[in-house]
MARVOKE-197869 format. One record per residue (C-alpha): x, y negated, z negated; residue in one letter. Coordinates in steps of 0.5 Angstrom, whole numbers, plus 500, padded with zeros to 3 digits. Example, Ala and Ser with C-alpha at 12.3 -4.5 7.8 and 13.67 -1.06 7.14 Angstrom:
! MARVOKE-197869
525509484a527502486s
***
This chain:
! MARVOKE-197869
500500500x503493502x504488497x498483497x502476498x500469497x499464503x507462503x508470503x511471496x508476491x503472487x507472480x504465478x497468479x499474475x502470469x495465469x491471469x495474463x494468459x487468460x487476458x491473452x486468450x480472451x483478446x485473441x478470441x474476441x478482439x483478434x478473432x473478430x478481425x478475421x470473422x468480419x472478412x468475406x472469407x468468414x462471417x462477412x460472407x453471410x452477414x453485412x459488415x454493418x451488422x457484424x460491426x454493430x455486434x462488435x461495437x455493441x459488445x464493447x458498449x455492454x462491457x462499458x456498462x459493466x465497468x463500474x460494477x465490475x470495478x467495485x466488485x473487484x475492490x471488494x472481493x478480488x478478481x477470481x469470481x469475475x474471471x471465471x464468470x467471464x470465461x463461461x459467458x465467453x464460451x456461450x457467446x461464441x457458441x451462439x455466434x456459431x449457430x447464428x442464422x439471422x442478424x439478431x442472433x449475431x447481436x445477441x451473441x456479442x451484446x449479451x455474452x461476449x461484451x460482458x465476457x470481455x469486460x471480465x477478462x480483458x486488461x481492466x480486471x488484471x490492472x485492478x489485481x496488480x494494484x491490489x497485489x503489488x506496491x508501487x515499486x513493483x507495479x510497473x514490472x507486473x503491468x509490463x508482464x501482463x501486457x507483454x503476455x497479452x500482446x501474444x494474442x495477435x501473434x498467435x490468434x490472427x494467423x491461427x484463426x485465419x487458418x482455422x476458418x479457411x480449413x474448417x469454416x468460421x462456424x466450427x472455428x467459433x465453437x473451438x475458440x469458445x471452448x478455449x476461452x472458457x476452459x482457460x478462464x475457469x482453470x485460472x480461477x480454479x487453480x491459480x487465483x485461489x492462492x491469493x486472498x481477496x483484498x482486505x478492504x471495501x469500497x464502503x457505503x453508497x455515500x462514499x461511492x457517490x463521493x467518488x463520482x463527485x470528486x472525479x467530476x471536479x478533477x480537471x486532469x481526470x476529465x481531460x484524460x478520459x476525453x483523450x482516451x475516448x477519442x483514441x479508443x474510438x480510433x483504435x477499435x475502428x482500426x482493429x475491427x476493420x484493418x484486415x478488411x481495409x487491405x483485403x479490399x484494395x487487393x491484398x490477400x487475406x492470409x498475407x494481411x493476417x500475417x502482417x497483423x500478427x507481425x504488428x502484435x510481435x512489434x508491440x511486445x517491446x513497447x509493453x515492457x519498455x513503456x513503464x520504464x520510460x514512464x518512470x523517467x519521462x512521465x506516463x503522459x509524455x510517453x502516451x503523447x508520443x505513442x498517440x502521434x505514432x498511432x496517427x501516422x500508422x493510421x495515415x498509411x491506411x488512407x490509400x493502402x494499395x501499395x506494399x510500403x503502406x501496408x508495412x508502414x501501417x502495421x509497423x507503426x501501429x503495432x509498436x505504438x499500440x504496445x507502448x500505449x497499453x500499460x500507460x493508462x493503468x500507470x497514470x491512473x495508479x499514480x493518481x488513484x491507487x488505493x481502496x477505490x482504484x477499481x471503481x475509479x478505473x471503471x468510471x473512466x472505462x465506462x465513459x471511454x467504452x460507451x462513447x468510443x465503442x462507436x468506432x467499429x460501427x461508424x467505420x462499417x457504416x461509412x464503408x458500406x455507404x461510400x463503398x470504400x474505407x477512405x473517408x472512415x480512415x480520415x475520421x480515425x486519423x482526426x480522432x487520434x489527432x484530437x486525442x493527442x491534443x487532449x493529452x497535451x492539455x492534461x500535461x499542461x493542466x497543472x491540476x493534480x488529481x484528487x
***
């Protein structure tokens, strides 16, 4: 596949960097921001953790339902319009959340606005753009750049959101973050992505689309890999949504935990760049297996979590492994499915992963509210990571090439 050049015949690195900045802001506002909003110092003081977790979990489900149509749209027309619309929805969603006075207001903001916004601005859309714009030889470096810049989200937004909430309150913070995510996405679409033409290919007829689904359902390696991603996504989402609250509950200061969470994001940066290089040498699945094992070890440190060494161990292990894990799925899928239906294929997997795996935050929230602490929920998270690792091992040994 040829590189998709800009109008002056250069690889579109400026567009990649601008799109990566939008990813970073979107993650910072929607994902990392939620980990602060759910605490007792913020929206957690007015709404239960079950309601907030259901709001966030539902937003992930909503994004998953849109994964296939967004992927197909990106295959046909590129990512510019998708990015702009995501920014507008994200800004509106944060405004509604800021005005929420009833539980159903929270659900509307997250399910109908912030969920679709995330689907249009998170990594999936950027991964499709990289596959369209770059040949295989440069794809790993471009993916590394996107995930590296995206990794700055936790470093910047966790402490910044905590400071804004403690200084101005969570409602004013929601307004400010909504304005930021909207302006960033619209600016990227307007001033950066216009330099890259739409993809010179189309997904094709409805019968060809149905043929794609049938071929994926017969592909054992795709099915095993998707099941592994479901379990790992379930666990990771549960951790991200509740890890600040977990350590707050056992006596740690929220500000201190927020800074450690930001440090974990910093520790994830090297892995985001190095993982694609290691995948080229050892295979992306092998590197994924190692990363998922380390994720499980990091989650194990949360079972009790009352001592400083457990706090440090969690954020160090989880941060480093999560960074390495991020670009590997896109690389694996590109090795198997790069081409004119890559977006639809990625969307097909991501829809299943999010619709099932997005229950993680809600399950953790309900188990915490029922049991009175996070111990049982943390054990469920560790079990999911272990099962996901076992499925990745099965992918590696399956011997069935992707179609």
